[in-house]
Biotite code that builds the C-alpha atoms (Angstrom):
import biotite.structure as struc

atoms = struc.array([
    struc.Atom([-58.366, -178.195, -15.987], chain_id="A", res_id=1, res_name="MET", atom_name="CA", element="C"),
    struc.Atom([-58.059, -176.451, -18.989], chain_id="A", res_id=2, res_name="VAL", atom_name="CA", element="C"),
    struc.Atom([-59.824, -173.919, -16.901], chain_id="A", res_id=3, res_name="LEU", atom_name="CA", element="C"),
    struc.Atom([-56.630, -173.691, -14.363], chain_id="A", res_id=4, res_name="LEU", atom_name="CA", element="C"),
    struc.Atom([-54.479, -171.896, -16.353], chain_id="A", res_id=5, res_name="PHE", atom_name="CA", element="C"),
    struc.Atom([-54.803, -168.119, -18.352], chain_id="A", res_id=6, res_name="GLY", atom_name="CA", element="C"),
    struc.Atom([-55.037, -167.718, -21.891], chain_id="A", res_id=7, res_name="LEU", atom_name="CA", element="C"),
    struc.Atom([-51.098, -166.733, -21.663], chain_id="A", res_id=8, res_name="GLU", atom_name="CA", element="C"),
    struc.Atom([-50.120, -170.260, -19.712], chain_id="A", res_id=9, res_name="GLU", atom_name="CA", element="C"),
    struc.Atom([-52.475, -172.247, -22.151], chain_id="A", res_id=10, res_name="ARG", atom_name="CA", element="C"),
    struc.Atom([-50.182, -170.971, -25.685], chain_id="A", res_id=11, res_name="ARG", atom_name="CA", element="C"),
    struc.Atom([-46.950, -172.052, -23.807], chain_id="A", res_id=12, res_name="LYS", atom_name="CA", element="C"),
    struc.Atom([-48.097, -175.073, -22.891], chain_id="A", res_id=13, res_name="ILE", atom_name="CA", element="C"),
    struc.Atom([-49.466, -175.428, -26.412], chain_id="A", res_id=14, res_name="MET", atom_name="CA", element="C"),
    struc.Atom([-45.918, -173.888, -27.678], chain_id="A", res_id=15, res_name="TYR", atom_name="CA", element="C"),
    struc.Atom([-43.953, -176.587, -25.451], chain_id="A", res_id=16, res_name="PHE", atom_name="CA", element="C"),
    struc.Atom([-45.633, -179.731, -26.124], chain_id="A", res_id=17, res_name="LEU", atom_name="CA", element="C"),
    struc.Atom([-45.299, -178.610, -29.684], chain_id="A", res_id=18, res_name="LEU", atom_name="CA", element="C"),
    struc.Atom([-41.655, -177.803, -30.101], chain_id="A", res_id=19, res_name="SER", atom_name="CA", element="C"),
    struc.Atom([-41.426, -181.408, -27.809], chain_id="A", res_id=20, res_name="LEU", atom_name="CA", element="C"),
    struc.Atom([-43.485, -183.334, -30.423], chain_id="A", res_id=21, res_name="SER", atom_name="CA", element="C"),
    struc.Atom([-41.028, -181.689, -32.837], chain_id="A", res_id=22, res_name="LEU", atom_name="CA", element="C"),
    struc.Atom([-37.716, -182.796, -30.622], chain_id="A", res_id=23, res_name="ILE", atom_name="CA", element="C"),
    struc.Atom([-39.479, -186.268, -31.214], chain_id="A", res_id=24, res_name="ILE", atom_name="CA", element="C"),
    struc.Atom([-40.220, -186.078, -34.707], chain_id="A", res_id=25, res_name="PHE", atom_name="CA", element="C"),
    struc.Atom([-36.629, -185.618, -35.517], chain_id="A", res_id=26, res_name="CYS", atom_name="CA", element="C"),
    struc.Atom([-34.932, -188.168, -32.950], chain_id="A", res_id=27, res_name="LEU", atom_name="CA", element="C"),
    struc.Atom([-37.150, -190.781, -34.871], chain_id="A", res_id=28, res_name="ALA", atom_name="CA", element="C"),
    struc.Atom([-36.020, -189.294, -38.565], chain_id="A", res_id=29, res_name="VAL", atom_name="CA", element="C"),
    struc.Atom([-32.042, -188.860, -37.331], chain_id="A", res_id=30, res_name="LEU", atom_name="CA", element="C"),
    struc.Atom([-32.287, -192.947, -35.484], chain_id="A", res_id=31, res_name="ILE", atom_name="CA", element="C"),
    struc.Atom([-34.455, -194.270, -38.903], chain_id="A", res_id=32, res_name="PHE", atom_name="CA", element="C"),
    struc.Atom([-30.905, -192.413, -40.922], chain_id="A", res_id=33, res_name="ALA", atom_name="CA", element="C"),
    struc.Atom([-28.690, -193.624, -38.276], chain_id="A", res_id=34, res_name="LEU", atom_name="CA", element="C"),
    struc.Atom([-30.275, -197.154, -39.376], chain_id="A", res_id=35, res_name="TYR", atom_name="CA", element="C"),
    struc.Atom([-30.186, -197.108, -42.622], chain_id="A", res_id=36, res_name="ARG", atom_name="CA", element="C"),
    struc.Atom([-26.558, -196.003, -42.378], chain_id="A", res_id=37, res_name="ILE", atom_name="CA", element="C"),
    struc.Atom([-25.822, -199.276, -40.143], chain_id="A", res_id=38, res_name="GLY", atom_name="CA", element="C"),
    struc.Atom([-27.222, -201.804, -43.033], chain_id="A", res_id=39, res_name="LYS", atom_name="CA", element="C"),
    struc.Atom([-24.351, -203.339, -44.606], chain_id="A", res_id=40, res_name="ARG", atom_name="CA", element="C"),
    struc.Atom([-26.044, -205.583, -47.619], chain_id="A", res_id=41, res_name="GLY", atom_name="CA", element="C"),
    struc.Atom([-27.489, -202.474, -50.339], chain_id="A", res_id=42, res_name="GLU", atom_name="CA", element="C"),
    struc.Atom([-26.294, -200.016, -51.630], chain_id="A", res_id=43, res_name="ARG", atom_name="CA", element="C"),
    struc.Atom([-26.625, -196.474, -50.072], chain_id="A", res_id=44, res_name="GLN", atom_name="CA", element="C"),
    struc.Atom([-26.266, -192.949, -51.596], chain_id="A", res_id=45, res_name="SER", atom_name="CA", element="C"),
    struc.Atom([-23.967, -190.760, -47.880], chain_id="A", res_id=46, res_name="TRP", atom_name="CA", element="C"),
    struc.Atom([-25.082, -187.965, -49.395], chain_id="A", res_id=47, res_name="ILE", atom_name="CA", element="C"),
    struc.Atom([-29.134, -188.490, -49.008], chain_id="A", res_id=48, res_name="ALA", atom_name="CA", element="C"),
    struc.Atom([-28.498, -189.918, -45.238], chain_id="A", res_id=49, res_name="LEU", atom_name="CA", element="C"),
    struc.Atom([-26.533, -186.794, -44.317], chain_id="A", res_id=50, res_name="THR", atom_name="CA", element="C"),
    struc.Atom([-28.936, -184.603, -45.601], chain_id="A", res_id=51, res_name="LYS", atom_name="CA", element="C"),
    struc.Atom([-31.953, -186.235, -43.858], chain_id="A", res_id=52, res_name="ARG", atom_name="CA", element="C"),
    struc.Atom([-29.466, -186.673, -40.476], chain_id="A", res_id=53, res_name="ALA", atom_name="CA", element="C"),
    struc.Atom([-28.580, -182.290, -40.841], chain_id="A", res_id=54, res_name="THR", atom_name="CA", element="C"),
    struc.Atom([-32.487, -181.972, -41.345], chain_id="A", res_id=55, res_name="LEU", atom_name="CA", element="C"),
    struc.Atom([-33.143, -183.595, -38.704], chain_id="A", res_id=56, res_name="ALA", atom_name="CA", element="C"),
    struc.Atom([-30.477, -182.454, -36.051], chain_id="A", res_id=57, res_name="LEU", atom_name="CA", element="C"),
    struc.Atom([-31.394, -178.697, -37.787], chain_id="A", res_id=58, res_name="THR", atom_name="CA", element="C"),
    struc.Atom([-35.162, -179.071, -37.054], chain_id="A", res_id=59, res_name="LEU", atom_name="CA", element="C"),
    struc.Atom([-34.397, -180.610, -33.077], chain_id="A", res_id=60, res_name="MET", atom_name="CA", element="C"),
    struc.Atom([-31.928, -177.265, -32.934], chain_id="A", res_id=61, res_name="SER", atom_name="CA", element="C"),
    struc.Atom([-35.389, -175.368, -34.246], chain_id="A", res_id=62, res_name="VAL", atom_name="CA", element="C"),
    struc.Atom([-37.318, -176.696, -31.894], chain_id="A", res_id=63, res_name="SER", atom_name="CA", element="C"),
    struc.Atom([-34.745, -176.609, -27.979], chain_id="A", res_id=64, res_name="LEU", atom_name="CA", element="C"),
    struc.Atom([-34.123, -172.642, -29.217], chain_id="A", res_id=65, res_name="ILE", atom_name="CA", element="C"),
    struc.Atom([-38.469, -172.083, -28.990], chain_id="A", res_id=66, res_name="ILE", atom_name="CA", element="C"),
    struc.Atom([-38.680, -174.655, -26.104], chain_id="A", res_id=67, res_name="VAL", atom_name="CA", element="C"),
    struc.Atom([-35.581, -172.254, -24.317], chain_id="A", res_id=68, res_name="ALA", atom_name="CA", element="C"),
    struc.Atom([-37.687, -168.743, -25.621], chain_id="A", res_id=69, res_name="LEU", atom_name="CA", element="C"),
    struc.Atom([-40.490, -169.796, -23.747], chain_id="A", res_id=70, res_name="LEU", atom_name="CA", element="C"),
    struc.Atom([-38.449, -170.315, -20.779], chain_id="A", res_id=71, res_name="LYS", atom_name="CA", element="C"),
    struc.Atom([-37.277, -166.738, -20.808], chain_id="A", res_id=72, res_name="ILE", atom_name="CA", element="C"),
])
């Protein structure tokens, strides 16, 4: 299957899969942060949770930009 694509196509596929895995990772971090916010019994640092959620959203938006640039 690798022989069916040229070097440029393989590079685009690699970038797409890398950005897709980054999106999945960021969504997992965001879901974990929202889970921690939803738990009631613990005292939590809202600042730390906000930083995690902001970092996850930033990484997700950057990876979406990479995917959009690869589509051009």
